[in-house]
C-alpha positions in Angstrom: -18.7 -51.7 9.1 -15.1 -52.5 9.0 -12.1 -52.0 6.8 -12.9 -55.2 4.8 -16.7 -54.9 4.4 -20.1 -54.8 6.2 -21.7 -57.2 8.6 -25.2 -57.0 9.9 -26.8 -58.8 12.8 -30.3 -58.9 11.2 -31.3 -59.6 7.7 -32.0 -56.7 5.4 -33.9 -56.6 2.1 -34.4 -54.0 -0.5 -37.7 -52.2 -0.6 -39.4 -51.0 -3.9 -40.9 -48.0 -2.0 -41.1 -46.1 1.2 -44.4 -47.4 2.7 -44.5 -49.8 5.6 -46.2 -52.4 3.4 -43.5 -52.1 0.7 -40.8 -52.2 3.3 -42.2 -55.3 5.0 -42.4 -57.1 1.6 -38.8 -56.1 0.8 -37.5 -57.3 4.1 -39.1 -60.7 3.6 -38.5 -61.2 -0.2 -35.4 -59.4 -1.4 -32.6 -60.2 1.0 -29.1 -59.0 0.8 -26.3 -61.0 2.4 -25.5 -60.4 6.1 -21.8 -60.1 5.1 -20.7 -58.0 2.2 -17.0 -57.9 1.3 -15.2 -54.8 0.3 -15.6 -55.7 -3.4 -19.4 -56.0 -2.9 -19.8 -52.4 -1.7 -17.4 -50.5 -4.0 -17.4 -49.8 -7.7 -20.1 -49.8 -10.3 -21.6 -53.1 -9.3 -22.0 -52.2 -5.6 -24.7 -54.1 -3.8 -25.8 -50.9 -1.9 -26.2 -47.6 -3.7 -27.5 -44.2 -3.1 -31.3 -44.2 -3.0 -31.6 -47.8 -1.8 -34.3 -48.5 0.9 -33.0 -51.3 3.1 -35.6 -52.9 5.4 -35.3 -55.2 8.4 -37.2 -56.5 11.4 -35.0 -55.7 14.4 -34.9 -57.8 17.6 -37.9 -56.1 19.2 -40.1 -57.0 16.2 -40.7 -53.6 14.8 -40.0 -52.6 11.1 -37.1 -50.4 10.2 -36.2 -48.8 6.9 -32.7 -47.4 6.2 -32.6 -45.0 3.3 -29.1 -44.6 1.7 -29.0 -40.8 1.3 -25.5 -40.6 0.0 -22.1 -42.3 0.0 -18.8 -40.7 0.7 -15.8 -42.5 -0.7 -13.1 -43.4 1.7 -10.0 -41.2 1.8 -7.9 -43.9 3.5 -5.5 -45.9 1.4 -6.1 -49.2 3.3 -9.8 -48.7 3.9 -12.0 -48.4 0.8 -15.5 -49.2 2.2 -17.5 -46.0 1.7 -19.2 -44.1 4.5 -23.0 -44.3 4.2 -25.1 -41.3 5.2 -28.6 -42.6 6.0 -32.1 -41.7 7.2 -33.9 -44.3 9.4 -37.6 -44.8 9.8 -39.0 -47.1 12.5 -42.6 -48.4 12.5 -44.2 -50.2 15.4 -45.9 -53.4 14.3 
């Protein structure tokens, strides 16, 4: 995360549920961009919102799910990207 957006090194997709099967399907079929600008993650049309389940296959080949528990708006004037509070689940494949 930076002052101007979010960048990820692996592809994430949105899962429709919390099971490993749903997560794997979401990671493979509902991708979000690897680079999100500030405008993509703030406001009513934010790409990532509270409750989202974001799934990915990290470099070691496991399956990871990041649950967006809550968002805290930035208090900085020049930095508007929110802080994401998350829970992470990792499954061995």
